C-alpha positions in Angstrom: 0.2 -0.2 0.0 1.3 3.6 -0.8 1.6 6.2 1.5 -0.7 8.0 -0.4 -3.1 5.3 -0.2 -6.7 5.5 1.1 -8.3 2.3 0.1 -8.1 1.1 -3.7 -4.8 1.7 -5.2 -4.1 2.8 -8.6 -4.1 -0.2 -11.2 -0.6 -1.8 -11.7 -0.4 -0.7 -15.3 -0.3 3.4 -14.1 1.9 2.4 -10.8 4.3 0.6 -13.1 4.5 3.2 -15.8 4.3 6.1 -13.3 6.9 4.7 -10.9 9.4 4.1 -13.8 13.2 3.8 -12.8 12.1 5.9 -9.7 13.5 3.1 -7.6 16.7 2.4 -9.2 17.3 6.3 -9.3 16.0 6.8 -5.6 19.3 4.1 -4.2 21.5 7.3 -5.1 19.0 9.4 -3.0 19.2 6.5 0.0 21.6 8.0 2.5 20.8 11.1 1.8 16.7 10.4 2.6 18.1 9.0 6.0 20.5 12.2 6.5 17.1 14.7 6.1 15.1 12.6 8.6 17.7 12.8 11.2 17.7 16.5 11.0 13.9 16.9 10.5 13.5 14.9 13.6 15.8 16.7 15.8 14.1 20.2 14.6 10.7 18.0 15.3 11.5 17.2 18.9 13.2 21.0 19.3 9.1 22.6 18.4 7.3 19.8 21.0 6.3 17.5 18.0 8.3 14.8 19.6 9.6 13.4 22.6 12.3 13.1 23.9 12.5 9.7 24.2 11.0 9.2 20.3 13.6 11.2 19.2 16.4 9.2 20.8 15.0 5.9 19.5 14.4 7.0 16.0 17.5 8.6 15.5 19.4 5.2 16.6 17.3 3.4 14.1 17.9 5.6 11.5 21.5 5.7 12.1 21.4 1.7 11.8 19.6 2.2 8.6 21.9 4.7 7.3 25.0 1.9 8.2 22.8 -0.5 6.2 22.9 2.0 3.2 26.7 2.8 3.4 27.3 -0.8 3.5 25.3 -2.1 0.5 22.5 -4.3 2.7 19.7 -2.0 1.9 17.2 -2.2 -1.2 13.7 -1.2 -1.9 11.3 -3.9 -1.6 8.7 -4.9 -4.4 5.6 -2.9 -4.1 7.2 0.0 -2.0 7.0 3.5 -4.0 10.4 5.2 -3.5 12.8 5.8 -0.6 10.8 7.6 1.5 8.6 5.1 1.9 10.7 2.6 2.5 12.4 4.0 5.1 9.2 4.8 7.2 8.0 1.6 6.5 11.2 0.2 8.0 11.0 2.5 10.9 7.2 1.2 11.5 7.9 -2.3 10.8 10.6 -2.2 13.8 9.4 0.6 16.1 5.9 0.7 15.1 3.9 3.9 15.5 6.6 6.3 16.2 7.8 5.5 13.2 5.2 6.9 11.6 5.7 10.3 13.4 8.8 11.3 11.1 6.5 12.8 8.4 4.9 15.2 10.4 5.6 18.9 9.0 7.2 17.9 5.6 5.9 16.5 2.1 7.5 14.0 0.0 7.9 17.1 -2.2 10.3 19.0 0.5 11.8 15.2 1.0 13.0 14.6 -2.0 14.2 18.3 -2.4 16.2 17.9 0.5 17.6 14.5 -0.7 18.4 15.7 -4.3 20.1 18.5 -2.9 22.4 16.8 -0.5 23.3 14.4 -3.3 24.0 16.8 -5.9 26.1 18.8 -3.4 28.1 15.3 -2.2 28.5 14.8 -6.2 29.9 18.4 -6.8 32.4 17.7 -4.1 33.2 14.4 -5.8 33.6 16.2 -9.3 35.9 19.4 -7.8 38.0 16.8 -6.3 38.3 14.8 -9.5 38.9 18.0 -11.4 41.6 19.0 -9.1 43.6 15.6 -9.2 43.6 16.0 -13.2 44.7 19.4 -12.8 47.5 18.8 -10.9 48.5 16.1 -13.2 48.5 18.8 -16.2 50.3 21.3 -14.4 53.2 18.5 -13.5 53.1 17.4 -17.1 53.1 21.3 -18.2 56.4 21.9 -16.2 57.7 18.2 -17.3 57.5 19.3 -21.2 57.8 23.2 -21.1 60.9 23.1 -23.2 59.3 19.9 -26.1 58.0 22.1 -28.8 55.4 21.1 -31.8 53.7 23.2 -34.1 50.5 25.2 -33.5 47.4 25.0 -35.8 44.7 27.6 -37.0 42.4 26.4 -39.7 44.3 23.1 -39.1 46.9 24.4 -40.7 50.7 25.1 -39.7 50.7 28.4 -37.9 53.1 28.9 -35.1 55.2 26.7 -32.6 54.0 26.2 -29.7 54.9 23.6 -26.7 53.9 20.7 -24.7 54.2 22.7 -21.6 51.5 25.3 -23.2 49.3 22.4 -24.4 49.1 20.9 -20.9 48.7 24.0 -19.1 46.0 25.3 -21.6 43.8 22.6 -20.8 44.8 23.3 -16.5 43.2 26.8 -16.9 40.4 25.9 -18.7 39.5 23.5 -15.5 40.4 26.7 -13.6 37.3 28.4 -15.2 35.1 24.7 -15.2 36.0 24.4 -11.3 34.5 28.4 -10.9 31.1 27.3 -12.6 31.1 24.0 -10.4 31.2 26.2 -7.4 28.5 28.6 -8.7 26.0 25.4 -9.2 27.2 24.3 -5.7 26.3 27.8 -4.0 23.0 27.2 -5.7 22.4 23.3 -4.5 23.7 24.5 -0.9 20.4 25.8 0.1 18.2 24.4 2.2 14.6 23.6 1.1 13.4 21.4 4.1 10.0 23.0 5.5 8.6 23.9 2.4 6.5 20.6 2.5 4.5 20.4 -0.8 6.1 24.2 -1.5 3.5 26.1 0.4 4.6 25.7 3.5 3.6 24.5 7.3 1.0 25.3 9.7 3.3 23.6 12.3 5.8 25.9 14.0 8.5 24.4 12.2 12.5 25.6 12.7 13.7 25.8 9.1 17.5 27.4 10.4 17.7 24.8 12.7 17.5 22.2 9.7 20.0 24.3 7.6 22.4 24.1 10.3 22.0 20.9 11.0 22.6 19.8 7.8 25.5 22.0 6.8 23.8 23.8 4.0 25.2 27.7 3.4 21.7 29.3 3.5 17.8 28.0 3.2 15.7 28.7 0.2 13.4 31.3 2.0 10.0 31.4 -0.3 8.3 28.2 0.0 7.2 28.6 -3.2 10.6 28.9 -4.8 11.8 26.0 -3.1 9.9 23.7 -5.2 10.5 25.9 -8.0 14.1 25.5 -7.7 13.3 21.7 -8.8 14.8 21.6 -12.3 16.4 24.5 -12.1 19.1 23.5 -9.8 19.6 20.3 -12.0 20.0 22.6 -15.3 22.4 24.5 -13.2 24.7 21.5 -12.1 24.2 20.2 -15.4 25.8 23.1 -17.1 28.5 23.3 -15.1 29.2 19.9 -15.8 29.0 20.6 -19.4 31.5 23.1 -19.1 34.1 20.0 -17.8 32.9 17.8 -20.3 33.5 20.6 -23.0 37.3 20.7 -21.9 37.9 16.9 -21.9 36.1 16.4 -25.1 38.6 19.1 -26.4 41.6 17.4 -24.9 40.7 14.2 -26.5 40.0 15.7 -30.3 44.0 17.0 -29.5 44.9 13.6 -28.2 43.0 11.8 -31.1 44.6 13.7 -33.8 48.2 14.2 -32.2 48.4 10.0 -31.8 47.5 9.7 -35.5 50.5 8.6 -37.5 50.6 11.7 -39.9 51.3 14.3 -36.5 52.8 11.5 -34.5 53.6 14.1 -31.3 52.7 11.5 -28.9 52.6 7.7 -27.9 50.9 5.3 -25.3 51.8 1.8 -24.2 50.5 -1.0 -26.0 47.9 -1.8 -22.9 46.1 1.5 -23.2 45.4 1.5 -26.7 43.3 -1.3 -28.8 43.7 -2.9 -32.3 42.1 -4.1 -35.3 40.7 -7.3 -36.1 42.3 -7.4 -39.6 45.1 -4.9 -39.5 47.9 -5.8 -36.8 49.6 -2.1 -37.1 46.8 -0.7 -35.6 46.9 1.4 -32.0 43.5 2.8 -31.7 42.9 5.9 -29.0 39.4 4.1 -28.1 39.5 5.8 -24.6 39.6 9.5 -26.0 37.0 8.6 -28.3 34.9 7.4 -26.3 35.7 10.1 -23.9 34.7 12.7 -26.4 31.4 11.0 -27.5 30.4 10.9 -23.9 31.4 14.2 -22.9 29.4 15.7 -25.9 26.5 14.1 -24.9 27.4 15.4 -21.2 26.9 19.2 -22.9 23.8 18.4 -24.8 22.2 17.4 -20.7 21.0 20.9 -20.2 19.3 21.2 -23.2 17.5 17.9 -22.4 16.7 19.0 -19.1 15.4 22.4 -20.4 12.9 21.0 -22.7 12.0 18.5 -19.9 11.1 21.5 -17.6 10.6 24.4 -19.9 6.8 24.8 -19.9 5.7 24.1 -16.2 3.9 26.4 -14.4 5.1 26.6 -10.6 4.4 23.8 -8.2 5.2 20.3 -7.9 5.1 17.9 -11.3 5.5 14.5 -11.9 7.3 15.5 -14.8 10.4 16.2 -12.5 10.7 13.0 -11.6 12.6 12.0 -15.1 15.5 14.4 -14.0 17.0 12.0 -12.2 17.2 9.6 -14.6 19.4 12.1 -16.9 21.4 13.6 -14.4 22.3 10.9 -11.7 24.0 8.2 -14.8 25.6 11.6 -16.0 27.4 12.4 -13.0 29.0 9.0 -12.8 30.3 9.3 -16.7 32.1 12.3 -15.9 33.3 11.0 -13.3 34.8 8.2 -15.4 35.8 10.2 -17.9 37.9 12.1 -15.7 39.8 9.5 -14.3 40.0 7.8 -17.8 41.7 11.1 -19.3 44.1 10.7 -16.1 45.0 7.5 -16.4 46.0 8.4 -20.5 47.8 11.5 -19.7 49.7 10.1 -16.9 51.3 7.7 -19.3 51.5 9.9 -22.1 54.9 10.0 -23.9 55.8 13.2 -25.9 58.1 13.1 -29.0 61.3 15.0 -28.9 62.5 17.2 -31.6 59.6 17.4 -33.4 60.0 21.0 -35.1 63.2 19.3 -36.7 61.4 18.0 -39.5 61.7 20.5 -42.4 58.0 20.6 -43.5 57.4 22.8 -40.2 60.5 25.3 -41.1 57.5 28.0 -42.1 56.2 27.8 -38.4 59.2 30.1 -37.9 58.1 33.5 -40.4 56.5 35.1 -37.8 59.9 35.0 -36.2 61.9 36.6 -38.8 59.1 39.4 -39.2 59.4 40.3 -35.8 63.8 39.9 -36.5 63.0 42.8 -39.0 60.4 44.7 -36.9 63.2 44.9 -34.3 65.7 46.1 -37.0 63.8 48.8 -37.4 61.3 48.3 -40.4 57.8 48.8 -40.5 55.7 45.4 -39.4 53.8 45.9 -42.9 56.7 45.9 -44.7 58.6 43.3 -42.9 55.3 40.6 -43.5 55.6 41.2 -47.2 59.1 40.7 -47.5 58.8 37.5 -45.6 55.9 36.6 -47.6 57.8 37.2 -50.9 60.6 35.2 -49.9 58.1 32.7 -49.2 56.5 32.3 -52.5 60.1 33.1 -54.1 61.5 30.1 -52.9 64.0 32.6 -50.8 62.7 31.7 -47.2 65.4 30.0 -45.3 65.0 30.8 -41.6 67.0 29.6 -38.5 64.7 27.6 -36.0 65.7 30.3 -33.3 64.1 27.9 -30.8 65.9 29.7 -27.7 64.0 33.2 -29.1 61.0 31.8 -29.0 61.4 30.9 -25.8 62.3 34.2 -24.4 58.3 35.0 -25.6 55.2 33.6 -25.1 55.7 29.8 -25.9 58.4 29.9 -22.6 55.4 32.1 -20.4 53.5 28.9 -19.0 52.1 31.5 -16.0 51.5 28.1 -14.3 52.1 30.0 -10.9 49.3 32.4 -11.7 46.9 29.2 -12.8 48.1 27.3 -10.0 46.9 30.5 -7.7 43.4 30.9 -9.3 42.5 27.3 -8.9 43.7 27.4 -4.8 41.0 30.4 -4.9 38.7 28.2 -6.7 39.0 25.5 -4.3 39.2 27.5 -0.9 35.6 28.7 -2.2 33.8 26.1 -1.2 32.7 25.2 2.0 33.2 21.6 2.1 34.8 21.2 5.5 31.3 22.6 7.0 29.4 20.2 5.1 31.7 17.5 6.0 31.5 18.1 9.7 27.6 18.5 9.9 27.2 15.3 8.4 29.3 13.4 10.5 27.8 15.0 13.8 24.6 14.0 12.4 25.8 10.2 12.0 27.9 9.5 14.8 
């Protein structure tokens, strides 16, 4: 029997259709549902809606359920509609009528809202930590390969000399901006909707500030109608921040796939990190980077997908919102997998030495030759024309002035500044505060 059911329930076909994958998705939320209930019952006791002994009994049992969830010994049983119903059913089965009291002053609407926010807050922290690991690796590689030059391209045509120091460092700095957008998503996520009930508040004297503190939220959603309106909006903002990380990984993967191509041959990987062909024995395919590229391109479409599911909804709760979980939750796991796989590949990358010694790259230094004439006093436009005519007539024979080039922008990696920006971005999160609050709740 459903917790909202009075007598006859819905047809099985209706129940199956409306429940969908909700049981599977709610397992992502299980421990966060318990955390929300632990905070909620403390608040209920503080306003006189629970006795002290009831609070003690409920808290002890909820902590047992929490441990069952974290150890993998928990499931949503057949016929139980969602995680909220399952936890309440277990409490009622084990404790009797006192288990039925945990729902006072809240709705399944604000219950799932707080679950989702706690879950997304946790996953953003996980993503940020994974990004930081990859960032540190990129900075290390940038320093390690700062003197190894390779051709830069515009329009996929030879342009000017670049370096692997710049290449690795560019993606490190891109991740800084990605963390800043994750921090914006975290700030919006880290607001407490608990106590907004079905979106219109409660006549009970609920202390929403207390649950905000107990759950380690930075603030609360003050307007109870907006608390419910935030569902869908929060997910889209998180998905957009994830899309930025995905865009960085997709572009890096495209570069790596191109650079591994034999016509470039700039980088290589151990055999065990590449795949082969069933017919061509010489093949070493960059399947990891190709799959990361595809997965991350799909992740960049996620914000639009969520927007289309919610764009014409009025205020209040609508069952459409249930489907957001099916799109967003697995996507978070996909992005974490992609971050780890890119890190694994780059940890084992080999960069080719002396790439620019090949004569086909001689035109890369044409700008250097123009700049030499400018430094001797020739106007830039005249110098540009002279070197251009020399190239056209076959009279262009430059010195590959690697040292001179390194005195310019190629040698100036900016890694110290990039590292400082990442440190500032990381310090802007309130991870320590939330971890302390959760530890206190479940200890």
